[in-house]
DOLO-406166 format. One record per residue: z, y, x of N, C-alpha, C, CB in turn; residue number from 0. Coordinates in Angstrom, 3 decimals. Glycine has a CB too. Example, Ala and Ser with C-alpha at 12.3 -4.5 7.8 and 13.67 -1.06 7.14 Angstrom:
2
R      nup   nnorth    neast     caup  canorth   caeast      cup   cnorth    ceast     cbup  cbnorth   cbeast num
R    7.800   -5.690   13.190    7.800   -4.500   12.300    7.800   -3.300   13.200    9.046   -4.473   11.308   0
R    7.080   -2.250   12.850    7.140   -1.060   13.670    7.870    0.030   12.900    5.725   -0.598   14.084   1
# end
This chain:
85
R      nup   nnorth    neast     caup  canorth   caeast      cup   cnorth    ceast     cbup  cbnorth   cbeast num
R    0.067   -1.282    0.756    0.086    0.132    0.198    0.005    1.029    0.698    0.846    0.472   -0.313   0
R   -0.895    1.801    0.749   -0.998    2.856    1.556   -0.154    4.498    1.683   -2.208    2.972    1.329   1
R    0.594    4.498    0.726    1.867    5.485    0.299    3.197    4.805    0.031    1.548    6.281   -1.068   2
R    2.935    3.804    0.403    4.356    2.747    0.552    5.359    3.048   -0.910    5.495    3.283    2.293   3
R    4.959    3.788   -1.713    5.403    3.671   -3.291    4.099    3.830   -3.951    6.551    4.887   -3.879   4
R    4.470    3.252   -5.545    3.730    3.632   -6.636    3.686    5.494   -7.133    4.408    2.655   -7.781   5
R    2.770    5.841   -6.936    2.575    7.488   -7.206    1.771    7.394   -8.685    1.463    8.433   -5.777   6
R    2.339    8.352   -9.583    1.977    8.289  -10.785    2.114    9.961  -11.285    2.886    7.149  -11.545   7
R    0.745    9.884  -12.139    0.745   11.623  -12.797    1.812   11.596  -13.771   -0.830   12.216  -13.724   8
R    2.819   12.696  -14.148    3.416   12.827  -14.996    3.108   12.415  -16.210    3.625   13.700  -14.941   9
R    1.776   12.775  -17.021    1.381   12.459  -18.191    1.304   11.208  -18.555    0.411   12.924  -18.385  10
R    0.642   10.438  -17.183    0.461    9.003  -17.393    1.741    8.161  -17.383   -0.446    8.488  -16.358  11
R    2.830    8.997  -16.408    4.247    8.190  -16.866    4.642    8.103  -17.931    5.315    8.553  -16.438  12
R    4.552    9.092  -18.579    4.931    9.654  -20.062    4.163    8.442  -20.920    4.232   11.481  -20.456  13
R    3.166    8.294  -20.788    2.110    7.501  -21.628    2.592    5.840  -21.199    0.240    7.976  -21.093  14
R    2.863    5.362  -19.928    3.018    4.109  -19.808    4.461    3.954  -20.100    2.550    3.609  -18.542  15
R    5.200    4.990  -20.373    6.941    4.622  -20.938    6.935    4.746  -22.326    8.272    5.755  -20.383  16
R    5.847    4.882  -23.071    5.382    4.947  -24.636    5.010    3.632  -24.777    4.114    5.996  -25.079  17
R    4.005    3.067  -23.653    3.494    1.580  -24.112    4.866    0.371  -23.629    1.722    1.166  -23.084  18
R    5.611    1.110  -22.697    6.490    0.153  -22.540    7.623    0.001  -23.817    7.102    0.449  -21.207  19
R    7.915    1.027  -24.611    8.741    1.000  -25.516    7.732    0.032  -26.824    9.266    2.670  -25.805  20
R    6.942    0.739  -26.784    6.403   -0.623  -27.838    6.215   -2.078  -27.433    4.984   -0.368  -28.347  21
R    6.320   -2.570  -26.308    6.118   -3.655  -25.979    7.560   -4.751  -26.362    5.676   -3.448  -24.546  22
R    8.377   -4.194  -27.071    9.580   -4.958  -27.085    8.888   -5.417  -28.779   11.389   -3.952  -26.806  23
R    8.219   -5.091  -29.430    7.559   -5.465  -30.818    6.482   -6.679  -30.600    6.737   -4.067  -31.492  24
R    6.200   -6.660  -29.082    4.963   -7.976  -29.076    5.773   -9.256  -28.771    3.592   -7.809  -27.694  25
R    5.142  -10.352  -29.462    5.736  -11.780  -29.550    5.174  -12.563  -28.444    5.417  -12.522  -30.938  26
R    3.965  -12.166  -27.527    3.415  -12.768  -26.509    4.200  -12.660  -25.314    2.195  -12.318  -26.336  27
R    4.694  -13.863  -24.788    5.796  -14.171  -23.613    5.148  -13.260  -22.115    5.881  -16.244  -23.288  28
R    3.909  -13.524  -22.190    3.035  -12.934  -20.777    3.032  -11.667  -20.791    1.495  -13.293  -20.611  29
R    2.950  -10.914  -21.947    2.943   -9.575  -22.469    4.455   -8.936  -21.930    2.737   -9.617  -24.240  30
R    5.295   -9.432  -22.465    6.665   -9.188  -22.178    6.999   -9.304  -20.567    7.511  -10.216  -23.027  31
R    6.647  -10.345  -20.157    6.843  -10.484  -18.765    6.058   -9.555  -17.735    6.541  -11.819  -18.488  32
R    5.169   -8.956  -18.240    4.184   -8.106  -17.411    5.143   -6.381  -17.655    2.153   -8.233  -18.274  33
R    5.446   -6.315  -19.072    6.074   -5.218  -19.203    7.347   -4.992  -18.655    6.109   -5.014  -20.305  34
R    7.929   -5.838  -18.522    9.183   -5.929  -17.934    8.942   -5.774  -16.111    9.876   -7.480  -18.485  35
R    8.242   -6.208  -15.552    7.708   -5.912  -14.225    7.572   -4.655  -14.110    6.527   -6.493  -13.901  36
R    6.449   -4.026  -15.217    6.199   -2.858  -14.777    7.084   -1.712  -14.835    5.245   -2.596  -15.266  37
R    8.325   -2.243  -15.995    9.325   -1.141  -16.218   10.189   -1.241  -14.846   10.294   -1.372  -17.700  38
R   10.178   -2.281  -13.993   11.080   -2.279  -12.786   10.223   -1.553  -11.727   11.546   -3.829  -12.291  39
R    8.998   -1.637  -11.604    8.176   -0.645  -10.711    8.307    0.718  -10.791    6.883   -0.789  -10.890  40
R    8.445    1.409  -12.052    8.799    2.576  -12.449    9.801    3.037  -11.770    9.027    2.617  -13.628  41
R   10.656    2.532  -11.765   12.133    2.910  -11.634   12.087    3.312  -10.207   13.279    1.675  -11.975  42
R   10.757    2.839   -9.315   10.615    3.185   -7.911    9.703    4.215   -7.480   10.271    2.112   -7.247  43
R    9.137    4.635   -8.717    7.793    5.289   -8.563    8.182    6.959   -8.375    6.739    4.939  -10.033  44
R    7.159    7.302   -7.567    7.110    9.004   -7.554    6.411    9.482   -8.487    6.533    9.680   -6.363  45
R    7.073   10.266   -9.105    6.400   10.917  -10.303    5.950   12.789  -10.073    7.657   10.681  -11.672  46
R    4.305   12.704  -10.080    4.100   14.237   -9.483    3.092   14.920  -10.594    3.298   14.255   -7.724  47
R    3.417   16.041  -10.483    2.475   16.673  -11.421    0.973   16.811  -10.989    2.988   18.016  -11.710  48
R    0.122   16.815  -11.877   -1.359   16.360  -11.699   -1.820   17.203  -10.387   -2.385   16.730  -13.157  49
R   -1.580   18.366  -10.097   -2.085   19.070   -9.013   -1.454   18.123   -7.535   -1.508   20.816   -9.175  50
R   -0.422   17.522   -7.566   -0.216   17.247   -6.471   -0.447   15.576   -6.251    1.057   17.821   -6.205  51
R   -1.191   14.977   -7.217   -1.880   13.671   -7.138   -2.793   13.578   -6.097   -2.566   13.355   -8.314  52
R   -2.589   12.724   -5.340   -3.523   12.338   -4.218   -4.933   11.913   -4.725   -2.898   11.150   -3.391  53
R   -6.103   12.221   -4.293   -7.342   12.172   -4.771   -7.547   10.387   -4.820   -8.430   13.130   -3.732  54
R   -7.246    9.690   -3.979   -7.521    8.376   -4.210   -6.175    7.395   -4.533   -8.289    7.926   -2.980  55
R   -5.361    8.000   -5.589   -4.754    7.559   -6.138   -5.347    6.807   -7.548   -3.967    8.404   -6.106  56
R   -5.064    5.379   -7.805   -5.922    4.995   -8.800   -4.891    5.048  -10.236   -6.614    3.432   -8.384  57
R   -5.766    5.628  -11.376   -4.771    5.847  -12.411   -5.703    5.396  -13.637   -4.131    7.490  -12.478  58
R   -5.284    5.818  -14.728   -6.153    5.058  -16.338   -7.781    5.859  -16.241   -5.057    5.769  -18.432  59
R   -8.433    4.895  -16.422  -10.113    5.256  -16.340  -10.508    5.149  -15.147  -10.598    6.668  -16.750  60
R   -9.865    4.907  -14.074  -10.328    4.458  -12.828  -11.173    3.219  -12.739   -9.257    4.284  -12.056  61
R  -12.123    3.286  -11.951  -12.539    1.688  -11.825  -12.283    1.182  -10.602  -14.015    1.370  -12.055  62
R  -11.991    0.278  -10.096  -11.531   -0.568   -8.917  -12.455   -1.595   -8.852  -10.096   -1.146   -9.013  63
R  -12.914   -1.715   -7.467  -13.657   -2.772   -6.996  -12.850   -3.665   -6.233  -14.741   -2.338   -6.258  64
R  -12.874   -4.917   -6.308  -12.255   -6.103   -5.298  -12.932   -6.650   -5.229  -11.264   -6.905   -5.428  65
R  -12.782   -6.916   -3.605  -13.951   -7.607   -2.818  -13.016   -8.500   -1.978  -15.048   -6.516   -1.841  66
R  -13.833   -9.786   -2.299  -13.471  -11.236   -1.560  -14.605  -11.695   -0.865  -13.042  -12.447   -2.571  67
R  -14.315  -12.637   -0.088  -15.711  -13.099    0.854  -16.550  -13.752   -0.090  -15.437  -14.237    2.205  68
R  -16.001  -14.199   -1.339  -16.897  -15.195   -2.463  -17.116  -14.197   -3.432  -16.071  -16.663   -3.225  69
R  -16.629  -13.283   -3.851  -16.720  -12.675   -4.987  -16.634  -10.960   -4.863  -15.639  -13.307   -5.822  70
R  -17.260  -10.538   -5.839  -17.035   -8.570   -6.016  -17.137   -8.719   -7.548  -18.625   -7.161   -5.189  71
R  -15.807   -7.984   -8.046  -15.823   -7.681   -9.548  -14.925   -6.399   -9.268  -15.145   -8.986  -10.722  72
R  -15.570   -5.675  -10.578  -15.329   -3.889  -10.879  -14.591   -3.991  -12.051  -16.828   -2.785  -11.199  73
R  -13.131   -3.649  -12.054  -12.324   -3.520  -13.125  -12.166   -1.884  -13.714  -10.972   -4.153  -12.657  74
R  -11.892   -1.752  -14.815  -11.524   -0.273  -15.210  -10.367   -0.356  -15.547  -12.251    0.417  -16.267  75
R   -9.351    0.372  -15.247   -7.693    0.433  -15.711   -7.573    1.361  -16.783   -6.603    0.969  -14.502  76
R   -7.062    0.714  -17.996   -7.389    1.493  -19.267   -5.866    1.103  -19.805   -8.932    0.917  -20.315  77
R   -5.589    1.517  -21.093   -4.205    1.491  -21.523   -4.421    0.324  -22.852   -3.575    3.233  -21.994  78
R   -3.694   -0.428  -23.562   -3.791   -1.613  -24.138   -4.475   -1.404  -25.192   -2.679   -2.229  -24.379  79
R   -4.606   -0.673  -25.855   -5.620   -0.073  -27.148   -6.975   -0.193  -26.886   -5.461    1.508  -27.481  80
R   -7.384    0.033  -25.446   -8.781    0.014  -25.021   -8.810   -1.390  -24.228   -9.220    1.401  -24.065  81
R   -8.224   -1.886  -24.216   -8.311   -3.242  -23.384   -9.540   -4.219  -24.015   -6.724   -4.113  -23.492  82
R  -10.180   -5.098  -23.342  -11.194   -6.138  -23.834  -10.751   -7.561  -23.770  -12.456   -6.050  -23.040  83
R   -9.381   -7.798  -23.287   -9.220   -8.722  -22.671   -8.890   -9.684  -23.886   -8.306   -8.495  -21.576  84
# end
């Protein structure tokens, strides 16, 4: 990890907190586990204003390409209501 900590823009942090609070209504155990892990990571996150967010930080709607010797795949980070999984 380049910055040694999770860096989140304040508005996106607030959105993630809302997603976490809605997670208690989910019945899927995998979803609940993921939300629990996310909640834990947020306790260690650095929350910054938009103008202080480094340009290379991945945030909502970012496209991320993962490359391995066998595969190259691009994903977009979206909120749950925009997911197609």
